[in-house]
C-alpha positions in Angstrom: -39.0 -17.0 39.3 -38.4 -17.1 42.8 -40.7 -17.9 45.4 -41.4 -18.0 49.5 -39.4 -20.0 51.8 -38.6 -22.7 49.8 -36.5 -21.1 46.8 -33.3 -22.6 46.8 -32.0 -19.3 46.4 -33.8 -17.6 49.2 -32.3 -20.4 51.4 -28.4 -19.5 50.3 -28.7 -15.9 50.5 -30.0 -16.3 53.9 -27.6 -19.2 54.6 -24.5 -16.5 54.1 -26.5 -14.2 56.6 -26.3 -16.9 59.4 -33.4 -13.0 68.8 -52.6 -13.8 85.6 -52.5 -11.8 87.8 -52.7 -14.6 90.9 -50.7 -15.4 93.5 -48.6 -18.8 94.0 -51.6 -20.6 93.9 -50.5 -23.9 94.0 -53.5 -24.9 94.5 -55.7 -28.5 92.8 -56.4 -28.4 89.2 -58.3 -26.3 87.1 -61.2 -28.2 86.6 -62.7 -31.6 86.1 -61.5 -32.7 82.2 -63.9 -32.0 79.6 -64.5 -34.4 76.6 -63.1 -32.5 73.2 -65.8 -31.3 70.6 -66.1 -33.6 67.3 -62.6 -33.0 65.5 -60.2 -32.4 68.4 -59.2 -28.8 69.7 -57.4 -27.0 67.7 -54.6 -26.0 69.5 -50.7 -26.4 68.3 -50.4 -28.9 71.2 -53.6 -30.7 70.6 -54.8 -30.6 73.5 -57.6 -28.3 75.5 -57.1 -24.7 75.5 -56.0 -23.6 79.3 -53.1 -22.4 81.0 -51.5 -19.0 82.4 -48.1 -18.7 81.6 -46.3 -15.3 83.9 -42.8 -14.3 82.7 -41.0 -12.5 85.3 -39.1 -10.0 83.0 -36.2 -7.5 84.5 -37.1 -4.6 82.1 -40.7 -3.2 80.7 -41.3 -2.1 77.2 -41.2 1.2 76.4 -43.8 1.3 73.7 -46.1 -1.3 72.1 -46.2 -0.5 68.7 -44.5 -2.2 65.9 -42.9 0.8 64.0 -41.7 2.7 67.1 -40.8 0.6 70.0 -37.3 -0.1 71.2 -36.1 -2.3 73.2 -35.8 -6.1 73.5 -39.0 -6.0 76.5 -41.1 -4.8 73.8 -39.8 -6.6 70.9 -41.0 -10.2 72.8 -44.2 -8.7 73.4 -45.3 -6.8 70.3 -44.4 -10.4 68.4 -46.6 -12.1 70.5 -49.4 -9.5 69.5 -48.4 -8.9 65.8 -47.2 -11.5 62.7 -44.3 -10.0 60.8 -44.3 -10.5 57.2 -42.3 -14.0 57.5 -40.1 -15.4 60.8 -37.4 -17.4 61.2 -37.9 -21.2 61.1 -36.0 -23.4 63.5 -32.7 -23.4 61.6 -32.7 -19.8 62.7 -30.9 -18.5 59.5 -33.9 -19.1 57.0 -37.3 -17.9 56.6 -40.5 -18.6 56.5 -43.9 -17.1 55.6 -45.8 -15.3 58.8 -48.4 -13.1 57.7 -47.5 -13.7 54.2 -48.5 -17.1 52.2 -45.8 -16.4 49.8 -43.8 -14.1 48.3 -42.2 -13.8 45.2 -39.0 -11.8 43.5 -39.3 -12.0 39.4 -36.4 -10.2 38.8 -33.8 -8.9 41.9 -35.0 -5.7 42.5 -38.7 -6.6 42.0 -40.7 -8.7 45.4 -43.8 -9.5 45.0 -46.2 -9.9 48.8 -49.3 -12.3 48.7 -51.1 -11.3 51.9 -52.5 -14.7 53.4 -55.8 -15.1 53.5 -58.2 -15.4 56.1 -55.6 -13.2 58.8 -57.9 -10.5 60.9 -57.3 -7.5 62.8 -58.0 -8.0 66.4 -60.9 -6.1 66.2 -62.5 -8.1 63.2 -61.1 -6.2 60.1 -59.4 -8.4 57.4 -55.5 -8.1 57.1 -54.6 -7.0 53.1 -51.9 -5.4 50.9 -53.3 -1.5 52.2 -51.4 -2.4 55.8 -48.6 -4.1 53.9 -47.6 -0.9 51.8 -48.5 1.7 54.9 -46.2 0.2 57.0 -43.6 0.2 54.9 -44.3 3.9 53.8 -44.1 5.4 57.7 -41.4 2.4 58.6 -39.7 4.7 55.8 -40.6 7.9 56.1 -37.6 9.5 58.7 -40.5 11.4 60.6 -41.6 8.3 61.8 -38.0 7.8 63.5 -38.7 4.3 63.0 -35.4 2.1 64.8 -35.8 -0.5 62.1 -35.6 2.2 59.6 -32.8 -0.2 58.5 -35.0 -3.0 57.4 -37.0 -0.9 54.5 -33.7 1.3 53.8 -33.4 -1.4 50.4 -37.4 0.1 49.6 -37.7 2.3 46.3 -41.2 2.1 46.0 -44.1 -0.4 47.4 -47.8 -0.3 45.6 -50.6 -2.2 46.3 -51.8 -4.5 43.1 -54.6 -6.3 44.2 -56.4 -6.3 48.1 -54.0 -9.2 48.6 -51.1 -8.4 46.7 -48.3 -6.0 47.2 -44.9 -4.8 44.7 -42.0 -3.6 46.0 -39.2 -2.2 43.7 -35.7 -2.4 45.6 -33.4 0.1 44.9 -30.5 -2.6 47.2 -30.6 -6.1 45.6 -27.7 -7.3 48.0 -27.5 -10.7 50.3 -29.6 -9.5 53.2 -32.2 -7.0 51.4 -34.9 -8.7 50.7 -34.3 -11.1 54.5 -34.8 -7.7 56.1 -37.8 -6.8 54.0 -39.6 -10.2 56.0 -38.7 -8.6 59.3 -41.3 -5.9 58.4 -44.1 -6.0 61.1 -47.5 -4.7 59.5 -50.0 -2.5 61.8 -53.3 -1.5 60.7 -54.1 1.5 58.4 -58.3 1.6 59.5 -56.9 2.6 63.2 -53.2 4.8 61.8 -54.0 5.8 58.4 -54.5 9.1 59.5 -52.4 9.8 62.1 -49.4 12.1 60.9 -45.8 10.0 61.3 -44.3 12.3 63.6 -47.6 11.9 65.7 -47.1 7.7 65.8 -45.2 6.9 68.8 -48.0 9.1 71.0 -51.1 7.7 70.4 -53.3 5.7 72.6 -52.3 2.6 70.2 -49.1 2.3 71.4 -50.8 1.8 74.7 -53.1 -0.5 73.9 -52.8 -1.6 70.2 -55.1 -3.8 67.6 -52.3 -6.6 66.3 -53.6 -9.8 63.9 -51.3 -12.4 66.0 -51.8 -15.4 68.3 -52.1 -13.4 71.2 -53.6 -10.3 71.5 -53.9 -7.4 73.9 -55.4 -7.8 77.2 -54.0 -5.1 79.8 -51.2 -3.1 80.8 -50.8 -1.8 84.6 -48.1 0.2 84.0 -45.1 -0.9 86.5 -46.3 -4.2 87.1 -47.2 -6.1 84.1 -48.7 -6.3 80.8 -51.6 -9.3 80.1 -51.9 -10.7 77.1 -54.7 -13.3 75.4 -54.7 -16.2 73.6 -56.6 -15.7 70.1 -59.2 -17.9 69.4 -59.5 -16.9 65.6 -56.2 -17.7 64.3 -56.7 -19.6 61.5 -53.6 -21.9 62.3 -54.9 -22.7 65.5 -55.1 -21.2 68.7 -52.3 -21.5 71.4 -52.8 -24.0 73.9 -51.9 -21.4 76.6 -54.9 -19.3 77.5 -53.3 -16.0 78.8 -49.2 -15.1 78.9 -48.4 -12.4 82.1 -45.1 -10.4 82.0 -44.4 -9.2 85.4 -41.4 -6.6 86.0 -39.2 -7.4 87.9 -36.0 -6.1 87.5 -33.9 -7.6 90.1 -32.7 -11.3 89.6 -32.4 -12.4 93.3 -36.1 -11.3 93.3 -37.0 -12.7 90.2 -35.3 -16.5 91.3 -37.6 -16.2 94.7 -40.8 -15.6 92.9 -40.3 -18.2 91.0 -39.2 -20.7 93.7 -42.4 -19.4 95.3 -44.6 -20.7 92.5 -45.5 -16.7 91.5 -44.3 -16.9 88.5 -43.5 -19.9 85.6 -40.5 -18.5 83.8 -37.6 -16.6 84.6 -34.1 -15.5 82.7 -31.4 -16.2 85.3 -27.5 -15.5 85.6 -25.0 -18.5 85.2 -24.5 -18.6 89.2 -28.4 -19.0 89.8 -28.5 -21.5 86.7 -26.1 -23.6 88.7 -28.2 -23.4 91.9 -30.8 -24.5 90.7 -30.2 -27.6 89.0 -31.9 -29.7 91.8 -34.8 -27.6 92.7 -37.7 -29.1 93.1 -40.3 -27.8 90.3 -38.0 -26.4 88.0 -36.9 -27.3 84.6 -33.4 -25.6 83.5 -33.2 -24.5 79.7 -30.1 -23.0 77.6 -31.4 -21.3 74.5 -29.2 -20.6 71.5 -26.1 -18.4 72.2 -26.7 -16.2 68.9 -25.5 -12.8 70.8 -22.7 -11.5 71.5 -21.6 -9.2 74.1 -19.7 -7.0 74.5 -18.0 -3.8 75.6 -18.6 -0.6 73.0 -16.3 2.5 73.5 -17.5 6.0 73.0 -15.4 7.0 70.4 -15.6 10.9 71.4 -14.2 10.3 74.7 -10.6 10.0 76.0 -9.0 8.0 76.5 -11.1 5.0 74.6 -10.6 8.1 71.3 -7.7 6.5 71.1 -7.6 3.0 69.2 -4.2 1.6 70.7 -6.0 1.9 74.0 -9.0 0.2 73.0 -7.0 -2.6 71.4 -4.6 -2.9 74.7 -7.8 -3.2 76.9 -8.9 -6.5 74.5 -5.4 -7.5 74.3 -5.4 -7.4 78.1 -8.1 -9.1 79.2 -8.1 -13.4 79.3 -11.2 -14.0 77.8 -11.7 -17.9 78.1 -10.3 -17.7 81.9 -12.9 -15.4 82.8 -15.9 -16.7 81.0 -15.8 -20.5 81.6 -15.0 -19.4 85.5 -18.4 -17.8 85.9 -20.4 -19.8 83.3 -19.1 -23.1 83.5 -18.9 -25.2 80.9 -21.8 -23.8 78.7 -20.5 -20.5 78.5 -18.1 -19.7 75.1 -15.9 -16.5 75.0 -17.1 -14.1 71.6 -13.3 -13.4 70.0 -15.6 -11.8 66.8 -18.3 -9.2 66.5 -20.6 -12.4 65.2 -21.1 -15.8 66.5 -19.2 -18.4 64.4 -22.7 -19.8 63.5 -24.0 -17.3 61.5 -20.5 -15.3 60.7 -20.6 -14.6 56.6 -16.8 -14.6 56.7 -17.2 -18.3 56.9 -14.0 -18.1 59.8 -11.6 -15.8 57.6 -10.9 -13.2 59.9 -8.5 -12.7 63.1 -9.2 -12.1 66.1 -7.2 -9.6 68.5 -5.6 -12.6 71.0 -5.1 -12.1 74.8 -0.9 -11.0 75.1 -1.1 -9.1 77.6 3.2 -7.9 77.0 1.8 -6.4 73.6 -0.9 -5.2 75.1 2.1 -2.7 77.4 3.8 -2.2 74.5 1.2 -1.0 72.7 0.1 1.5 75.3 3.8 2.5 76.2 3.8 3.7 72.5 0.6 5.5 73.0 2.9 7.5 75.9 0.6 6.0 78.5 3.5 5.1 81.8 3.2 4.7 85.1 5.4 8.1 86.4 4.4 8.0 89.8 4.9 3.8 90.8 1.6 4.0 92.2 0.6 0.9 89.5 -2.0 3.0 87.3 -0.8 4.4 83.8 -0.6 8.3 83.5 -0.1 10.9 80.4 0.3 14.3 81.3 -0.8 13.9 85.0 -4.6 12.1 83.6 -4.6 8.3 85.1 -5.5 5.9 82.8 -9.5 5.2 84.4 -11.9 4.2 82.4 -15.2 3.6 83.5 -17.1 0.9 82.1 -21.2 1.0 83.1 -23.6 -2.0 83.0 -27.1 -2.5 84.0 -28.2 -3.7 87.5 -30.5 -6.2 85.4 -27.3 -8.2 84.7 -25.3 -8.6 87.3 -23.0 -11.1 85.9 -21.3 -8.2 83.3 -20.8 -6.6 87.0 -18.8 -9.8 88.4 -17.3 -9.9 84.5 -15.9 -6.8 85.1 -14.4 -7.3 87.9 -12.4 -10.1 86.8 -11.2 -7.9 84.1 -10.6 -5.1 86.3 -8.3 -7.5 88.2 -6.5 -8.8 84.9 -6.2 -5.3 83.5 -4.4 -4.0 87.0 -1.6 -5.9 85.2 -0.8 -4.0 82.9 -1.5 -0.4 84.7 -5.4 0.2 83.6 -7.8 1.1 86.3 -10.8 0.0 85.0 -13.7 1.1 87.2 -17.4 -1.0 86.6 -20.2 1.7 87.1 -23.9 0.0 87.8 -27.0 1.7 86.8 -30.5 1.1 86.8 -31.7 -0.2 83.5 -33.5 2.9 82.5 -30.7 5.0 83.3 -28.3 3.0 81.8 -30.1 2.7 78.7 -30.8 6.9 78.8 -26.5 7.2 79.1 -26.2 4.6 76.0 -28.6 6.0 73.5 -27.0 9.6 74.9 -23.8 8.7 74.2 -22.9 10.4 77.9 -21.0 6.6 78.9 -16.8 6.2 78.1 -17.1 2.5 78.0 -20.7 0.3 78.0 -21.2 -3.4 78.7 -23.7 -4.3 75.9 -24.9 -7.1 73.7 -26.4 -7.2 70.0 -29.2 -9.3 68.4 -28.0 -10.6 65.2 -30.6 -12.4 62.7 -30.0 -13.4 59.1 -29.8 -10.0 57.9 -26.3 -9.9 59.4 -24.8 -9.7 56.4 -25.7 -5.6 55.2 -28.4 -4.3 57.1 -27.7 -5.1 60.9 -24.4 -4.5 60.3 -25.7 -1.2 58.4 -27.3 -0.3 61.9 -24.4 -0.9 64.2 -21.5 0.1 61.8 -22.4 2.3 59.6 -21.3 6.3 60.1 -25.0 6.9 58.9 -26.4 4.8 62.1 -24.8 7.4 64.7 -27.5 8.5 66.6 -30.1 10.3 66.7 -30.2 8.0 63.3 -29.7 5.0 64.5 -27.9 2.5 66.9 -24.1 3.0 66.2 -24.2 4.4 69.5 -20.6 4.0 69.9 -20.2 7.1 67.4 -17.6 4.5 64.9 -17.0 5.9 61.9 -14.6 3.9 59.1 -14.7 5.2 55.7 -14.0 1.9 54.4 -15.9 0.1 56.3 -19.1 2.3 55.2 -18.0 1.3 51.7 -17.6 -2.4 52.3 -21.2 -2.1 53.8 -22.5 -0.4 50.9 -20.8 -2.7 48.4 -22.5 -5.6 50.9 -26.0 -3.7 50.6 -26.3 -3.7 46.5 -24.0 -6.6 45.1 -25.8 -9.6 44.1 -22.3 -11.7 43.7 -22.7 -14.3 46.3 -18.6 -15.1 46.5 -17.9 -11.1 45.6 -20.3 -10.5 48.7 -18.2 -13.2 51.6 -14.9 -11.8 50.4 -16.1 -8.2 50.8 -17.7 -9.1 54.5 -14.7 -10.1 56.0 -12.1 -7.9 55.2 -15.0 -5.0 56.6 -15.3 -7.6 59.8 -11.7 -7.5 60.2 -11.2 -3.6 60.2 -14.4 -3.5 62.4 -11.9 -5.8 65.0 -8.5 -3.8 64.2 -10.5 -0.9 65.3 -12.0 -2.5 68.4 -14.4 0.1 69.3 -16.6 -3.1 69.8 -14.8 -5.5 71.4 -16.6 -8.7 72.3 -16.3 -10.8 75.7 -18.7 -13.2 74.8 -21.4 -14.9 73.7 -24.4 -14.4 75.8 -25.5 -17.7 77.1 -29.4 -17.3 77.9 -30.3 -19.5 80.6 -33.9 -20.1 81.7 -35.7 -21.7 85.0 -39.4 -23.1 83.9 -41.8 -24.1 86.0 -42.3 -28.0 85.0 -46.1 -28.0 84.8 -45.7 -26.7 81.1 -45.3 -29.6 78.4 -43.8 -28.8 74.9 -41.1 -26.1 75.9 -38.8 -25.8 73.1 -36.4 -22.7 72.6 -35.7 -22.6 69.0 -33.8 -19.0 69.2 -32.2 -16.9 72.1 -35.9 -15.6 73.1 -38.5 -17.6 74.8 -41.6 -16.0 72.9 -40.5 -17.7 69.9 -41.8 -21.3 70.6 -44.0 -20.4 73.3 -47.2 -21.5 70.6 -46.2 -24.7 71.5 -46.0 -24.7 75.4 -48.9 -26.1 77.2 -50.5 -27.2 80.5 -51.4 -30.9 80.8 -55.2 -30.9 82.7 -53.2 -33.2 85.4 -50.6 -30.3 86.4 -53.3 -27.2 85.9 -53.5 -25.0 89.3 -55.8 -21.9 89.6 -54.7 -19.3 87.5 -54.8 -22.0 84.6 -58.5 -22.5 84.5 -60.3 -21.2 81.4 -62.2 -18.0 81.1 
């Protein structure tokens, strides 16, 4: 019988798969030291609770309901307020129980989920198997329109066995089906049980949620900031930080200014700012794991990028390594394949599209694109080979990269035109597929072999059903993904994955450019700062502010 995180079989499958208010008060400490209570403080860091972390964020959540939110800003807040069934451990490729105490898999098609005793919702009600079953059923219901529908696509049925145990029957038994299931984030049935699936995202709960995590909802001032408060009743011990304030500051330079002025404590910074901050007083720099490829997605419904020859020529015409090194320095890494090597199930058995401008020119010649008027830009039928590539104003480094690519592609007669949009507009255009090409990224997780690939590359995930925003459709890729989802043989699954990934590379619909380096700058007031993965929130429960480094906003209430 296979059990939870310690199970050898799960480790193998997971390995195959491998993301306050207050101003700049720099005043004195937050009050006199007080002796610890008998037995010490029950916090992650072992010291007295207290401290405020102000995170300077580029985007604001759209929704705080775990079933209906979309986008990284909401993801960060949700995962602080709620527990998934399990969470990634320090390797980033295996799971350890979180909301669950353990799980068992008596046969490949059956999973028993044992809820952790003593967990409570932030309103004091106990967390039970009823919540788990309710959430899976709602997430699986197409009427809910959950962006995470694929996480439960392998669930056939789910039922309550006893108050603390749920039984899941699977219709897929491939390597990633269990991992995807463990990503489910339960919601409270006693608050949402009477809500129709199609009304889920329109409930007050989405703006003022009741979770069960190590932080609880405090206040949301739309367009300004979201405040989370430490959960003092967490069974494993409360975080050391008293509160986390996520402030919305879309412009990168403004974020840096606020950080340097003491009006914030943590900010993700572009590469050029990272270098500028090397010797900044009161600031420490951190580089998180690079597991998120950034690529240019081509809309397969828009000419001229609906032609595979044009897409391949563009990728062949770009020297990714030169550009990445110039912009990011030694920390930069070009992405040659869609999956970072650290977690690629193919084990390096795929061939990237190489930099070769001569071959790129031949491809364009063969596709009928020639410079008929000597202006340096190829054309066909009187239409110049001009391609607009959109990017978010919140990520100016991608704009810099597109300018460098523009110069390289000019040599082969391609007119690449960078187009910057405010983040909300850029996202709307991406989801609405009104773009020709768009520069964005994808955070691969432990479910990479299966559900993640299904979400981004399978034709059944073309919007509005999923995030295949390029409209990519290749029946052979679909068939291989489906085979990986239901197969049990590890060796066979690896081979199928490698063939599928090679087809995706050759089709060049998603053109990998670089591994997005996650650079962070943080106030040096904080201790125990660590980054297990690319996201700051994953280990923030360990962060603390020593008593002698506290300022006015760090005082406990």
